C-alpha positions as a LaTeX table, in Angstrom:
\begin{tabular}{lrrr}
\hline
Residue & $x$ (\AA) & $y$ (\AA) & $z$ (\AA) \\
\hline
Met1 & 16.43 & $-10.88$ & 8.45 \\
Ile2 & 14.70 & $-12.57$ & 11.23 \\
Gly3 & 15.83 & $-15.99$ & 11.85 \\
Ala4 & 14.23 & $-19.63$ & 12.42 \\
Ile5 & 12.59 & $-20.51$ & 15.55 \\
Asp6 & 12.94 & $-24.10$ & 17.12 \\
Val7 & 9.66 & $-25.54$ & 17.73 \\
Arg8 & 10.94 & $-28.91$ & 18.55 \\
Asp9 & 9.48 & $-28.69$ & 22.11 \\
Leu10 & 5.98 & $-28.12$ & 20.69 \\
Val11 & 5.79 & $-30.75$ & 17.87 \\
Gly12 & 3.63 & $-33.68$ & 18.59 \\
Arg13 & 2.68 & $-32.17$ & 21.90 \\
Tyr14 & $-0.73$ & $-31.11$ & 21.22 \\
Gly15 & $-2.00$ & $-28.08$ & 23.18 \\
Thr16 & 1.90 & $-26.53$ & 24.36 \\
Trp17 & 2.57 & $-23.43$ & 23.41 \\
Lys18 & 5.15 & $-21.03$ & 24.07 \\
Ala19 & 5.86 & $-17.30$ & 23.38 \\
Glu20 & 8.62 & $-16.15$ & 21.16 \\
Gln21 & 10.08 & $-12.13$ & 20.93 \\
Val22 & 11.21 & $-11.47$ & 17.17 \\
Ser23 & 12.95 & $-9.10$ & 15.96 \\
Gly24 & 14.75 & $-7.81$ & 12.79 \\
Thr25 & 14.45 & $-6.67$ & 9.32 \\
Ile26 & 12.90 & $-7.92$ & 5.72 \\
Asp27 & 14.84 & $-6.92$ & 2.77 \\
Asp28 & 13.68 & $-5.93$ & $-0.34$ \\
Leu29 & 9.51 & $-5.54$ & 0.74 \\
Ala30 & 8.63 & $-1.96$ & $-1.07$ \\
Thr31 & 6.83 & $-0.52$ & $-3.54$ \\
Glu32 & 7.03 & 2.75 & $-5.74$ \\
Leu33 & 5.52 & 4.82 & $-2.91$ \\
Ala34 & 5.98 & 2.59 & 0.47 \\
Gly35 & 8.19 & 0.09 & 2.08 \\
Leu36 & 10.10 & $-0.82$ & 5.30 \\
Ser37 & 12.29 & 2.03 & 7.10 \\
Glu38 & 15.56 & 0.83 & 6.96 \\
Asp39 & 16.10 & 2.57 & 10.39 \\
Thr40 & 13.59 & 0.85 & 12.28 \\
Pro41 & 13.42 & $-3.24$ & 12.76 \\
Ile42 & 10.13 & $-4.94$ & 12.92 \\
Ser43 & 9.37 & $-6.31$ & 16.44 \\
Gly44 & 7.15 & $-8.14$ & 17.75 \\
Glu45 & 5.87 & $-11.06$ & 20.12 \\
Leu46 & 4.81 & $-14.57$ & 18.47 \\
Val47 & 2.80 & $-17.33$ & 20.40 \\
Leu48 & 3.25 & $-20.68$ & 18.72 \\
Glu49 & 0.65 & $-23.33$ & 19.63 \\
Ser50 & 1.18 & $-27.13$ & 18.78 \\
Leu51 & $-2.35$ & $-28.58$ & 17.07 \\
Ala52 & $-2.69$ & $-31.73$ & 15.26 \\
Glu53 & $-2.07$ & $-29.95$ & 11.76 \\
Gly54 & 1.05 & $-28.20$ & 13.07 \\
Ile55 & 2.03 & $-25.12$ & 14.87 \\
Leu56 & $-0.13$ & $-22.43$ & 15.05 \\
Ala57 & 1.93 & $-18.59$ & 15.22 \\
Ser58 & $-0.56$ & $-15.74$ & 16.05 \\
Gly59 & 0.95 & $-12.32$ & 17.33 \\
Arg60 & 1.19 & $-8.89$ & 16.56 \\
Leu61 & 4.03 & $-7.14$ & 14.52 \\
Gln62 & 5.27 & $-3.56$ & 14.58 \\
Gly63 & 7.33 & $-1.36$ & 12.89 \\
Ala64 & 7.54 & 1.83 & 10.48 \\
Leu65 & 7.15 & 2.17 & 6.71 \\
Ser66 & 8.55 & 4.86 & 4.73 \\
Leu67 & 6.69 & 6.40 & 2.57 \\
Arg68 & 6.15 & 9.06 & $-0.34$ \\
Cys69 & 3.13 & 10.94 & $-0.84$ \\
Ala70 & 0.95 & 10.01 & $-3.74$ \\
Arg71 & 0.00 & 14.03 & $-3.98$ \\
Cys72 & 3.42 & 16.24 & $-3.77$ \\
Leu73 & 6.02 & 13.31 & $-3.59$ \\
Lys74 & 7.11 & 14.26 & 0.24 \\
Glu75 & 8.74 & 11.56 & 1.99 \\
Tyr76 & 7.87 & 10.47 & 5.59 \\
Glu77 & 7.72 & 7.90 & 7.95 \\
Gln78 & 4.59 & 6.12 & 9.40 \\
Gly79 & 4.03 & 3.63 & 12.26 \\
Phe80 & 2.14 & 0.29 & 11.35 \\
Ser81 & 0.95 & $-2.62$ & 13.67 \\
Val82 & $-0.39$ & $-5.73$ & 11.99 \\
Asp83 & $-1.94$ & $-8.60$ & 13.47 \\
Leu84 & $-1.36$ & $-12.50$ & 12.18 \\
Arg85 & $-2.41$ & $-15.78$ & 12.76 \\
Glu86 & $-0.86$ & $-18.51$ & 10.22 \\
Leu87 & $-0.25$ & $-22.26$ & 10.56 \\
Phe88 & 2.59 & $-24.09$ & 9.80 \\
Val89 & 2.25 & $-27.64$ & 8.44 \\
Pro90 & 4.71 & $-30.33$ & 7.44 \\
Phe91 & 3.78 & $-31.00$ & 3.73 \\
Pro92 & 1.35 & $-27.79$ & 2.86 \\
His93 & $-0.74$ & $-28.30$ & 0.08 \\
Glu94 & 0.68 & $-26.39$ & $-3.26$ \\
Asp95 & $-2.41$ & $-24.38$ & $-3.29$ \\
Ser96 & $-3.34$ & $-23.71$ & 0.28 \\
Asp97 & $-2.67$ & $-20.78$ & 2.80 \\
Glu98 & 0.12 & $-22.64$ & 4.96 \\
Tyr99 & 3.76 & $-22.50$ & 5.74 \\
Pro100 & 5.99 & $-25.02$ & 5.32 \\
Leu101 & 7.64 & $-26.17$ & 9.00 \\
Asp102 & 10.53 & $-27.71$ & 8.78 \\
Pro103 & 11.06 & $-31.46$ & 9.30 \\
Glu104 & 14.00 & $-30.63$ & 11.56 \\
Gly105 & 11.46 & $-28.91$ & 14.41 \\
Phe106 & 12.00 & $-25.09$ & 13.08 \\
Leu107 & 9.65 & $-22.66$ & 11.27 \\
Asp108 & 10.65 & $-19.44$ & 9.61 \\
Pro109 & 8.51 & $-16.58$ & 10.28 \\
Asp110 & 10.00 & $-14.51$ & 7.41 \\
Gln111 & 7.83 & $-15.59$ & 4.55 \\
Met112 & 4.81 & $-15.04$ & 6.86 \\
Met113 & 5.82 & $-11.73$ & 8.15 \\
Arg114 & 6.40 & $-10.44$ & 4.51 \\
Asp115 & 3.00 & $-11.18$ & 3.22 \\
Ala116 & 1.49 & $-9.85$ & 6.47 \\
Ile117 & 3.19 & $-6.49$ & 6.14 \\
Gly118 & 3.21 & $-6.77$ & 2.45 \\
Val119 & $-0.39$ & $-6.18$ & 2.07 \\
Glu120 & $-0.48$ & $-3.29$ & 4.66 \\
Leu121 & 1.65 & $-1.31$ & 2.36 \\
Pro122 & $-0.72$ & 1.77 & 0.95 \\
Phe123 & $-1.01$ & 1.77 & $-2.55$ \\
Ala124 & $-1.15$ & 6.03 & $-2.48$ \\
Pro125 & 0.15 & 7.28 & 0.58 \\
Val126 & $-0.90$ & 10.87 & 1.25 \\
Cys127 & 1.35 & 12.43 & 3.62 \\
Arg128 & $-1.98$ & 14.19 & 5.31 \\
Pro129 & $-5.73$ & 14.34 & 4.25 \\
Asp130 & $-5.69$ & 17.94 & 2.97 \\
Cys131 & $-2.47$ & 17.99 & 0.80 \\
Arg132 & $-2.85$ & 19.86 & $-2.29$ \\
Gly133 & $-0.05$ & 18.35 & $-4.32$ \\
Leu134 & 1.77 & 19.55 & $-7.09$ \\
Cys135 & 0.94 & 22.21 & $-9.66$ \\
Ala136 & 0.11 & 20.25 & $-12.75$ \\
Arg137 & 2.13 & 23.40 & $-15.15$ \\
Cys138 & 5.36 & 24.18 & $-13.07$ \\
Gly139 & 5.31 & 20.93 & $-10.39$ \\
Gly140 & 5.85 & 23.78 & $-7.40$ \\
Asp141 & 4.55 & 21.94 & $-4.13$ \\
Leu142 & 1.05 & 23.72 & $-3.73$ \\
Asn143 & 1.33 & 23.22 & $-0.02$ \\
Leu144 & 3.66 & 25.90 & 0.24 \\
Gly145 & 1.23 & 28.76 & $-1.07$ \\
Glu146 & $-0.31$ & 29.61 & $-4.44$ \\
Cys147 & 1.31 & 28.81 & $-7.79$ \\
Thr148 & 2.84 & 31.50 & $-9.67$ \\
Cys149 & 4.02 & 30.18 & $-12.42$ \\
Thr150 & 2.49 & 32.24 & $-15.70$ \\
Glu151 & 1.80 & 29.47 & $-18.45$ \\
Ser152 & $-1.34$ & 29.77 & $-20.13$ \\
Asp153 & $-3.84$ & 27.60 & $-18.53$ \\
Val154 & $-5.02$ & 25.97 & $-22.29$ \\
Asp155 & $-2.66$ & 23.52 & $-23.87$ \\
Pro156 & $-1.79$ & 24.95 & $-27.53$ \\
Arg157 & $-2.40$ & 21.85 & $-29.11$ \\
Trp158 & $-6.09$ & 22.60 & $-28.26$ \\
Asp159 & $-6.42$ & 25.95 & $-30.26$ \\
Gly160 & $-7.93$ & 24.14 & $-33.36$ \\
Leu161 & $-10.64$ & 22.59 & $-31.38$ \\
Glu162 & $-11.31$ & 25.96 & $-29.46$ \\
Ala163 & $-11.66$ & 27.63 & $-32.85$ \\
Leu164 & $-14.54$ & 24.89 & $-33.55$ \\
Leu165 & $-16.34$ & 25.19 & $-30.76$ \\
Asp166 & $-16.74$ & 29.07 & $-30.95$ \\
Glu167 & $-17.87$ & 28.54 & $-34.74$ \\
Trp168 & $-20.01$ & 25.92 & $-33.71$ \\
Asn169 & $-21.66$ & 28.29 & $-30.39$ \\
Gln170 & $-21.57$ & 31.15 & $-33.02$ \\
His171 & $-24.27$ & 29.00 & $-35.34$ \\
Thr172 & $-26.40$ & 27.73 & $-32.73$ \\
Glu173 & $-27.14$ & 31.52 & $-31.78$ \\
Asp174 & $-27.78$ & 32.43 & $-35.19$ \\
Glu175 & $-30.46$ & 29.94 & $-35.32$ \\
Pro176 & $-34.03$ & 31.22 & $-34.97$ \\
Lys177 & $-35.67$ & 30.66 & $-31.26$ \\
Asn178 & $-38.36$ & 28.12 & $-32.39$ \\
Ser179 & $-36.19$ & 25.72 & $-34.54$ \\
Pro180 & $-36.22$ & 22.37 & $-33.91$ \\
Lys181 & $-32.68$ & 22.48 & $-32.29$ \\
Asn182 & $-33.66$ & 25.32 & $-29.98$ \\
Arg183 & $-37.09$ & 23.27 & $-28.98$ \\
Gln184 & $-35.17$ & 20.41 & $-27.76$ \\
Lys185 & $-32.75$ & 22.23 & $-25.72$ \\
Arg186 & $-35.39$ & 23.85 & $-23.50$ \\
\hline
\end{tabular}
């Protein structure tokens, strides 16, 4: 958890600014295949600038993501860096993208950081571009070599349709070459 930042020295003093180092963790920010690494805290520097509207927070955050490959399900970590630039105001509008500035002169960067990092979480992470994934039949990792499972390629539930296809192919071979159906095929 990243604590609130005291900005009382900036409120109402337009044009003044200060830099603040932030470091900590954000809980419960994850999808099925991606989340924040529990071993690496998020860190960065925020520049806080006093404006007539409120306090502008800008900077860059770094950390690590804990990912699971969407193809082979291998777990791995990957660093990230995200830029942010958000406005904190005393009374944010309900439909705005602004963040609340505490009347006491504190701002809590937690939700801003959660929002900025959350959109960076990959929907379908891949451990490497040439990942071959898992065998659809036995679930073996195809990155470790060719699959040696012996199940048939055709699902037995399709046998009835395969027989119909064979019958249809036989029927079209038996038709005369200059029949209307065969002329359309040419």
